[in-house]
N, C-alpha and C positions, 0 to 999 in steps of 0.2 A: 228258369234261366238255363240255357245250355251254352257250352263253350265250344265255339267253332275251331277248326285247325289254325295253326300258325299263331297261337298265343294271343289273339285278340281278346278283349275282355268279354264277359258274359253279355248277352244281348237278350231283350225280351222276345220270346218266342211269338210266332204269328198269332197263336191262340191267346196268349196273354194280352198282347196289344189290342186284339179284337174285343176281348172281354172287358178291358178297361174302357174301350170306346163305347161299348154298348151300355155299361153302367153310367158313364157320364152323360151320354145322350138321353137316357131315361130321366135323369135328374133335370137336365136343361129343358127337356120337353115340358116339365111343369113350370119352369122358370121363364119360358120364352116370352109370355106377355110382359113381364117386367123388363127383360133385357131388350125387347123390341121397342119399347116406349121411348119417346124423345122428350127431354126436359123442357123444350120450348112449348110442348103441349100440356104441360102439367096442370096449369090453371084452366086453359081453354078446353081441354078434354077431360077435366075432372079425374086425372090419372090416379091421384092418391086414394080417392074414395073407391075407385074401381079395382085397384091392385093391392092395396095394403090395409090390413085390418087395424094395426096398432097406430096410435097417434105418433106424429113426428118426433116429439121429445123422447118417448119411450124407445123409438128406433135408434136414435142417436146415442142414448145411454147404453143400449144393448151392444151396439157396435164398438163403443169405446171401452167397454169392460174387458178384462182378460178372458180368454176363452176357457171355459170349463167343460170337461168331458161330460157327455150326457149320462144320466143315471142308468146303471146297468151296463155301462161300457168301460169298466175299470181296465186300465192297462192298454187303453186304445183299441179294445176289441169291438170296433164299430162295424156295422155292415150297412148295406143299402136300405134295409128296413128302418134303420135308426132315423133316417131323414125323410121317411114317408109322410110325416106330419108337419113338414115345413110349410106346405101350402094346403089350404082348405080344399077338400075333395069336390065340394059343391060350388062354392063361389070362386074358387081358384085364387083367392087372395092369400098374400103372405101373412101367416098367423104366428109364426115362431121365428123371431129374428135371431135369437142365439143359435138355434139349430141351423138356420140359414148360413151364418157365419162359419159354423163348424163344418157344414157340408162343403163349402169352398175349400177349406183345408183338406178335407177328406178326399176330394177329387183333384187335388193338385198332382202334378207330375211325380213329385218325390213320394207322395203317399200311395199313389197308384203303382209304384215300383216299375215304371217304364222309362226311367231316365238313367243314363250312364254317366257316372262322375267323370269330369274332364281329367282329373289327375290320374284316374285308373286308365283311361284311354291313352294318355300321353305315355304313361309308363309301359303300357303294352306295346305301343308302336315302337318304342325304343329310339336309338339314335342319340347323338350328342346334341347339346343345346347350342346350335350355331348362332342363335339370335341373342346371346347374352351380352355381346358387345357390338359396337357399331353405331348406327344411326340412333339418335336419341329422339324418338317421335314426339315426346312432350315439348320439345323445342320448336316443333314445326306445326303441330296439330292442336286443336282444342283437347281438353281433357277426355272427353267422351270418345272422340275419334282415335286418339292415341291409345287408349285402353283397348278399344275394339281391334285395331290393327295389330298391336303387339300380341294379343292373345290368339287371334284367329290365324295370323301368319305362322306362328310357331306350330300350331296344329296342322295347318295345310302342308308345311314343310315336312313334318313327320309322316303324314300320310303319303306324300309324294315319294319320300325315301323308302317307306315300307312297300309301296307298290313298284318301286324301281323306275319312276318316270320323272321327267324334268319339265314337262310342258303343263301350263296351267291356263285355263280359260275362265276369266273373271266376267261373269254375266252381270250386266247393270253396273259396270265399273265406275260410273260417275266421274268424279274428278281424279280418279286414279290413285287414291290413298293406298288401298291394299295392294293393288297391282305393282306399283312402283316399289313398295317396301318389299314385296316378295322377290322382285327381280334383283334389287340391290343387296338386301340383307341375306338372301338365301340362294342367290344365283340361279334362280328358276326363270325359265323362258315363259313369259306371261303375255297372253292376248287379252286385252281388256275391251269388251264389247258393250257399247252404250248406244241407246237410240238417239241421244241428243248429240248433234254435230258440234254444238258449242262446248259440251262437256269433253268430247273427244279431242277437239283442237286445243282446249286449255290443258287437258291431261298430257297431251303430246309435248307441248312447249315446256310445261313444268318438268316433265320427265327428262327432257333433253338437257335442261339446265342443271337439275340436281344430279344427274348421272355424271356430267362433267366434273362437278365439284367432288363427287365421291371417288372418281378415279384419281384426281389430283391429290386428294387427302390421303388415300391409301398409298399412293406412290411415295409421298413425302414421309409417311409413317414407316414405310419399308426401308427407305433410303438411309436413314441414319437414326434408328431408334435410341441408340446409346447416347449420342450427343444430345438428343432432345431430353432424355431423362436427366443428364448432367446439367443442362441449362435450366430445367425446371427446379432442380435441387439447389442450384446456386442463386436463383432469383429470390431475393428477400422482398418483403412487402415494400420497403423503402425504394429498392432498386426498380421494382415494378412501377412505383409511382413516378419515379424520375423518367423511366422510359415512356410512360403514358403521356407525361407533360411534353416530353420531346416530340413524341408523335403528334400531339395536338398542335404544337407550334409549326411543325413541318407541313401539316395538313392545311393550316390557315395561310401559310406563306408560299406554298408551292401548289398552285392550281393546275399546272400543266407540266407533267413530268414525262421523261422519255422512257419507253418500254424496253426492258432488258430481257426478261424471261416471260414470254407470252403465256406459257402454260400455267403459271401460278395465278394469273388473273383471268384467263379465258376458260381454262378447264375447270369450270367452277361448278355447276349444280343440277340434279334431275328433278323431278317432278312432283311428285305426288302432289304437289299437293300441299306443298307445304306453304300455302299462302294464307293460312288462317292465323296470322299474327295480329294481335289487336293493337290499337293505337296506344294503349297504356305502356307498350314496350318501347316507346320512342327513345327514351334515354338509353336503354340497353342496346338498341339497334345503333345509336350514335357511337357507343363505345366499340361495337363490333366493327363499324366502318373504320374507326381509328386504328384498331388493332390490325385490321386487314391492310391499312395503309403502311403500318410499320413493317408488315411482312414484305411488301413490295414497294418500298419508298422511292424507287426509281421508276415506277410503272404508272402509266396513265390509265386510271380506272374508267371504263365506259359507264354510261348510265345503267346499262343492263347488268354489268358486273356489280355495281353498287347495290342495285335492287336485290340481286341474288344474295349478296353478303348480308343484307338486312335480315334474312330469315335463318341465318346460321347460328348455332350455339357458339358462345364465346370460346369454348375450347376446341372448336373445329378449325380454327385458324391459328397457326403458330406465329410467335413473334421471333423473327430472325434478327440476329445482331447485325449491325452496320457492316461488319466485315464480310458477312455472308451475301449482302445484297448490293454493295457498292461496286459498280461496274469498273470503276477506274482501278480498283485493287486486283481485279481478276487477271491472272496470268494467261498467256496464250494457250497453255495446256488445258486450263479450266474452261476457257471459252470453247475450245475444240470439243471437250467432253460434253458441254452443255448443248452444243450444236448437234452432235451425234445423238444425244438422248432425245432431242426434240424430233429429229428425223425418224428415230425408231418409234416414238410415241405416235407420230402421224401415220406411220406405216401400220402400226398395230391398230390404230383407230379405224383406218380404212378397211381393214380385213375383218374387224370385229363386228359381229352381228348384234343388233340391239336386243336387249333382254326383255324389253317391254314394248308392246305394239298396241297403241290405242286404236280401236276401229269403231266405225259407226254402222250399226245395223239394228233393225227392229227384230227382236227375237220372238218366235212363236214356238209351239210345240212341234211344228212341221219344219222348222228351220234346218237347212242342210249346212252344218258347220263347214264342210269341205268347200262350199261355195264361197265362204268368207275367209277361211284360213287355208292357204294353199299347201302349207306343209304340216297339216294336221297329223298328229301321231298319238300314241297312247298318252293320256293326259288325265288330270283331275279337273273337274268343273266346280267352281266356287261362286258364291254370291253373298255379299255383305249387305244386308237390308235391301233385298230385291222387292220391289213394290208389287202388291197385288198378284195378278196372274203370273207374273214373271217367275216367282218362286215355284209355283206349281209346274210351269212349263220347263223350268230347270230340271226338275225331277223326271219329267216325261222324256226329255232329250237324253238324260243320263241313261234311263233304262233302255232307250231305243238304239243308242249308238254304241257299237262295240269298242270304239276307240277310247271312250270315257270309262276309266277304270274305277273312279271314285267321285263322290260328290259331297260338298259341305256347304249347306245353304242355310242362311239366316234370313227369314222373310220379314216383312213389315207391311204397313198400310193395308190391313185386312179389309178396310172399308172399300178398297178398290177391287177386291176380288169379284169376279163374275160368279153368279150362283145359278145353277141349272134350273132349280125349282123356285126361284124367287118370285117369278110372275106365273107360276103354275103352267109353264110351258115345257113339255118334254121334247126338247129338240136334240135328238140323238146324234145328229150330224155334226153338232158343234163340240168344241172342246172347251170346258168350263174350268174355272179356278177352284170351285167347290161344288160339290164334294168330288173327291178323287177315288176313295176306296169303294168297294162293291157294296158293303153293308149299308153305308149312308145313301148310296145311289138307289139301292133297292127300297129303302124307307122313304125316298123322296124328300130327304132332309134339307131344311132351309133355315139358315140363321136369320137373314134379313139384314138390311144395311145398318140399321141402328144398333143391332147386336154386334155386328162386326166392327162398327165404330167404337162400341164399348170395349171391345177386345184390345183396342189401342191405348186404353187408359193405363196409367202406371201406378198400381197399387202400392208398390214399394216406395215410390217417391212421396206419395201422399202420407204414407206411414211415418216418414221422417220429417213431416212438416210442410211439404210442398202442396198446400191445399188447392182445391178447385176454385176458380174465380166465381164465387157464388153470386156476387153483386151483378156482374155482367150477365150471368145466366138468368138472374131475377128480372133485370131489365128486359131481356129478350122474351121471357115468358109472359110478362105483363103486356108487352108490345103485341104479342100474338093474340091476346084477348082483344086488344083494341082493334086490330085490323080485321078480325073476324066479326066482332059485334058492330062496329061502326061502318066498316067498308064491305062486309060480306065476303071477304077473301079468305078461303081456307087453304089454298095452294097457289103458289106463285113460282114462276121460273126465275124470278129475281131473288137475290140474296142480300141480307143486311150487311154482312161482312163485318169487318173490324171497326165499327163506328164507336163502340163504348169508349175506347182509349182516346178518342178525338172529341168526346162530349163533356161538357162542364157540369151537366145535371141530367136528371131523368127527362125533364122537359126538352132540353136540347137534344138528347138521344132520340126521343120520339120524332121530333121535327126533322132531323137529318135522316132518320130511317124511312120515314114516309116519303121523302123526296127521293131517296134511292130506290124505293119500291114503286115510284111513280104514282103515288096516291096523293090526291088533293088534300093538303092539310089545312087549307083555309076554313073548311067546315068544322074543324075541331079546335075549339078555344082552349087556352091554357088551363083554365079551371077544370075542364072536362078531363084533360090529360092527368092533372094532379089528383083528381078524384079517383081514377084508376089506381094511381100509386098508393094512395091512402088505403084504398080497399084491400090491397094485397100485401102491403108491407109487413103486416103481422103474421103473414104465412111464409115468410122467407125461410124459416126453419123447416118448412115442408119441402122446399126445394133443396135445401142442404141434405136433409135425410134421404130424399129420393136419389140424389146424385151419389151419395155414399153407398146406397144399396147397389147401384149400377157398378160402381167402382169395385166393390167387394166381389161382385159376380164376374167381373171382367176376366180374371184369369181362367175361369172355367170355359169361357168361350174361346179363348186362345188355345187352351189345351185341346179342345174339340178339333180345332183346325190343324193343330200339330199332329194329333193322333190319326187324323184322317190321312195326312201325308205319310206317316209312318206305316199305317196299315196298307196303303197303296204299294209301298216298297215291299212289304212282307208278301204281297200277293204275286210278286214277280219271281220267276224261277231262276234268274241269273244273278241274284244278290247273295253274297256270302255273309255279309254282316250289315246290319242297319240299326240305328238307334237315335235317340234324342239326347243331346248333350247341352247342359247349361254352360255357355262359354263366358258370359260377361256378368259383371256386377249389375244387378237390375236397377239399382239407384242411378248408376252412371248411364246405363244403356237398357231401357225397359224391355226392348225386344231382344232377349238374351239367349234364346234357344236355337241350336243348330240341328238340322236334319242331316245326318251323316250316313253314307252307305258306301260299301266297297263290293265290287263284283267278284264272282268266283274266278 
């Protein structure tokens, strides 16, 4: 590890990252037959007999036991030779399941020493924690998205401050969760670019509404914080209950009220995003509506305003006393003050530039950002779960464009990556999602789609009890035997899809699947279908063990893809710092690693 200037944390040197990649690639090279196999072919292709020497029950026992260090490796002094006997040299079969599980731990990012702790990076970047107060994301987003947005936005803000920039480009911005939060909570100017026009339009509308609310909420908070604190201190539970009942009565009896202060009802809310409120929150939303009505009991709430208020946390709307809202009690001076404040607010709004701009564009490695963003300036490029090649292209754009001073990219959907050598075609003219670094290119390295699909599995979730759907996979594996043996079909462009959840039994599942595959099921009697079920049902543990082996191996394939991207950055001569950082709790968000880099 070496420490670059300007107090950034240590980063893995190019040689260290490359060495880790080579060691991992050597192990995965022996494991490729296992990770390239697909569970649907387990019985039809005789995969267990071809790939695993131990019986299924022994494999399951070995994977469920606590990991013990291999003999002669006390104190964790393992090396690559320790795992040379995981697979048989001649048959290529897996022969030592315990060593196999240890190898996965050995080749993890933390053990390879190429991962930078998030806390260390945040501390080095410095700056105050601006995001400690403000929008409560868990009120508007599901638990997973709230966790991701809060953690990543704090890091992006610190990187932007460290680099002295205010512009952010969010690639693959989707519904605008991260973009809107960065713009409102951290006052950054964000361009969210997504290939889906539907996503862009939805993000734009949500952002417009949520931003209105945020400005109004902040204005009220600044206007009279002392009186708000006193009011909260004086409100006893009994008084609150009386207020709530009074509000309820007024809401039921007054369906059409005259508007006095348009700003409190129309300057209501921006975007992100905050539409993921479940139906179980209906009673809470009703309470929010009533509280909002108390705030403006002389105002007519439009349908749009009510819909916006439904997604607000209860403490985001203040309860004003009747003396504050009753227009009949307002003196002429107060009316004049309100009118002047309204004029100033509108003037400010007309001159204020939006902080978040959702844009629609399909991004490739050749994309010219200046053609999309007219006021492109020094900026940071970010991506929260950018799918497939988009994550790789984000890094390529970062290295090629001088305006982009930093990048923070969390990829996902590895199965959608394009691979240069998957079909043994060396098309040097094309830009591929994998591999990126020179070492894997020189080796002609290929994972294969099934291996990349395995990299999307969530080992941590399974470790805490979220098991794989073994029965549905069993149905599909036996179906594969039927369509190959009865119909002679080994490959079809049609897919079964999610039929298991709609099926009442295995018989029903097969009938529906055959119709979807456009195969004639009249030649297949019920008794024949059930014979297949009886033939394989005692081998369900085989499927469970096979899937667990793939799940255990999954992190290694993901690490290979991440190290490929890190080594690509290390090969560039304009990068001052680059590393891999674990941002999220992997149980909440399995794709939890960010590729981060800052230019010189």
